[in-house]
C-alpha positions as CSV (number, residue, x, y, z in Angstrom):
1,X,4.2,9.3,-10.0
2,X,0.6,10.2,-9.0
3,X,-2.3,7.2,-9.5
4,X,-5.4,8.8,-11.2
5,X,-7.2,6.3,-11.8
6,X,-8.5,2.6,-10.0
7,X,-5.7,-0.3,-10.5
8,X,-6.7,-4.0,-10.9
9,X,-6.3,-6.2,-7.8
10,X,-3.3,-8.2,-8.3
11,X,-1.4,-4.9,-8.6
12,X,1.9,-4.7,-7.0
13,X,2.7,-1.4,-5.2
14,X,4.8,-0.3,-2.0
15,X,4.9,2.7,0.2
16,X,6.3,6.2,-0.7
17,X,9.6,7.1,0.5
18,X,7.7,10.3,1.9
19,X,5.5,7.7,3.6
20,X,8.4,5.6,5.1
21,X,10.0,8.5,6.7
22,X,6.9,9.5,8.6
23,X,6.8,6.0,10.1
24,X,8.2,4.8,13.5
25,X,11.2,2.9,13.3
26,X,9.0,-0.7,13.6
27,X,7.0,0.8,10.6
28,X,10.3,2.0,8.4
29,X,11.4,-2.1,9.2
30,X,7.9,-3.5,8.0
31,X,7.4,-1.2,5.0
32,X,11.0,-0.3,3.6
33,X,11.0,-1.6,0.3
34,X,8.4,-4.0,0.8
35,X,5.8,-4.8,-2.1
36,X,2.2,-5.5,-1.5
37,X,-0.4,-6.3,-3.8
38,X,-3.9,-4.7,-4.0
39,X,-6.3,-6.8,-3.2
40,X,-9.3,-5.2,-3.7
41,X,-11.8,-2.1,-2.6
42,X,-13.9,-1.1,-0.2
43,X,-17.8,0.5,-1.1
44,X,-16.6,3.8,-1.4
45,X,-18.4,7.2,-2.5
46,X,-15.7,8.5,-3.7
47,X,-14.9,8.7,-7.4
48,X,-11.1,7.0,-6.8
49,X,-11.9,4.7,-4.0
50,X,-9.0,3.9,-2.1
51,X,-7.2,0.7,-2.3
52,X,-7.1,-2.5,0.1
53,X,-3.1,-3.4,0.3
54,X,-1.8,-6.9,1.6
55,X,1.5,-7.1,2.5
56,X,3.3,-10.6,2.7
57,X,4.6,-12.3,5.7
58,X,8.1,-10.6,6.0
59,X,11.0,-12.1,8.7
60,X,9.3,-11.5,11.8
61,X,6.3,-9.8,10.4
62,X,3.1,-11.5,9.6
63,X,1.2,-10.8,6.7
64,X,-0.7,-7.4,7.0
65,X,-3.7,-6.3,5.3
66,X,-4.3,-2.1,5.4
67,X,-8.0,-0.8,4.3
68,X,-8.1,2.3,2.5
69,X,-4.2,3.0,1.7
70,X,-4.3,6.9,0.5
71,X,-3.5,7.2,-3.5
72,X,-0.8,9.6,-2.3
73,X,1.2,7.2,0.2
74,X,1.8,4.4,-2.8
75,X,3.3,3.7,-6.1
76,X,3.6,1.4,-8.2
77,X,6.3,-1.3,-7.5
78,X,8.5,-2.3,-10.8
């Protein structure tokens, strides 16, 4: 599902299967199926600003905050 408008902070998202398939082995282990939360947006001049997504601690992986995640790389989590 393509996201066409900004989502509220607190919305749960995850990386798409296509994006995860293009990651290295460590990235695949870290992000495959993991749900992150939109925590905000950076000030951008684009019509649809890209979100800041925070993924919680998972196993030995620390919490990770990723800035300006492209909309094509994430999807809503159920």
